[in-house]
Residue, then its C-alpha position, 0 to 999 in steps of 0.5 A: m499500500t505505500s505506492t497507492t494513496l488512499a482516501t477514505t470517507g464517514a471519519t467524522g461518524q462512528l463506522g469510518g472513524l473506527v475505520s481510520r484508526l484501524l488503519d492507523q494502528a496498521g502505519m497505512p497513511h490515508r486522506l480522509v474526505v469530510r464535510d467540514p475538515s474544521s469539525p472537531r469530529v475528524p480524527h487526526h491520527d499520525a497516518v491522516t495525510d491530509v484532510a480534503a473538504a467535499e459533499f458526496g452530493d458536490l461533483d466538482a469538489a468530490t473531484r478536487a477531493l479524490a484527485g490522485v486517490d487510488v483506493l476510496f473507502m466510500v461509506s453509505a452516506s446518512e439516510s435521506a431522501d436523495r441520498l442515492a442521487q448523492h451517492r451516484t454524485f459521489v460515484d462520478a467524481a470518483a471516476a473523473a478523479g481517476v480513483q481505481h477501485v471502490v471499497y463499498t459500505s453496502f446491507l445484506g441482501a441488497a436487490p432492486d426487490a428488497t423487502f427493506t427499502l433502503a437495500r434498493d438504494h445501496h443496490a442501485t449504488e453497487e449498479h451505479i460502482l459497476a458501470s464506472g468501470m472501476a474496481w469494486t469491493f462490496l461490504r454488506d452489513s447486516l444490522y448493527l448489534d450496536f442497535t439492538e438496545a436501542l429497540v428497547g422502548e421505555d417500557g421494555v419492549i421490542r415491538g416490530p413486525a418481525g414475527e419469528g425471523a431472525c437476523a445475524f447482527v453483526a457488530r460495528a468494529d467487525v465491520a471497521r475490521s473487515a474494511a480495514a483488512v480489505l483496505s490493506d491488500p484491495a487488489a486481492h479483494t477485487n470484485r468480491t462481495y462479502d456479507l458481514t454477519g454476526p456469528q448466529a441469527l437471532t430472533l427478537d425474543e432472543v434479542a430480548s432474553t439475551i439483554s434481559a440476562v446480561r442488563g438485568t433488566r425485563v425485556s420482551y418482544h412484541d410482533e406487531t402488525l403492519d397496521e400497529a407499526y405504522a400506526s406506534r411511529a405515526g407521532y414521530g412526524a417522519p416523512d413516508w420514506q423513513v417511516d417506510a424504511w423503519v417498518s421494513t427492518y423489520t419486515a426484512i427480518a420477517d422474510g428470511t433476509m436478515a437471517t444469512v449467517s456468513s463467515a468473512v467476518h472470520e475469513l478477512t480478519g482471522s477472528r470470529p465475529t462477536s455475538l450479542e452476549e459478547y458485545l452487551r458484556s463488553t459495552p455499557p448499557r445505554 
């Protein structure tokens, strides 16, 4: 990697920040591409060679920020109505700047007809990268273990229309470790897709039971109907696309999409992925 210029996005966020830290620990020089270089969340590791300013949706700024970059770690943008348009613009900028290889954080089960609505945007982004002519690696993450306790309501109940379906939740740290492994030798992962999952698929009943056992508090799961799911989320005033995304997180579990258990984390990093119980025991309560 010494002769290759590496750039990463998302360094002010949790996943991108973790990856930047791992690259620093490995002594891998890299450029950060961020919206606001003056943000206190911008990491200043020894391996950070420079910090460039660009938003995903700004073609000119992104093209300048990616000039001279060979390998790009592209963390998907924050959820928004125009996220796909932002992604396409940024991919176009990468191609225009001469980027050779894009490592993109996608989502498990990405497809044009995916049950989880946002996975459709990830599929479309993958297709845009494929059409760009750049080499690629797709890291298709499952739902994060880090998110499971946030599913619990103030009354100690997880509510959603997931039925008896299961999900192989993955720790964000394991996704970061996998990404860093790919970035350490991107050529070895050219045009490969990796499903990044935890070690086992858990139903939401099992998630609730595990949280209860580790935290010592009573947590249960209520399987909502679709009507109940939409009604219980109506009060947040969120736009329709976002409510659809929230509800379809659960229906994607219900239909089996999220039950895939992959060995990719172990294969990429040399160590097995973290289980929910291990994650909770190593993490303070929310």
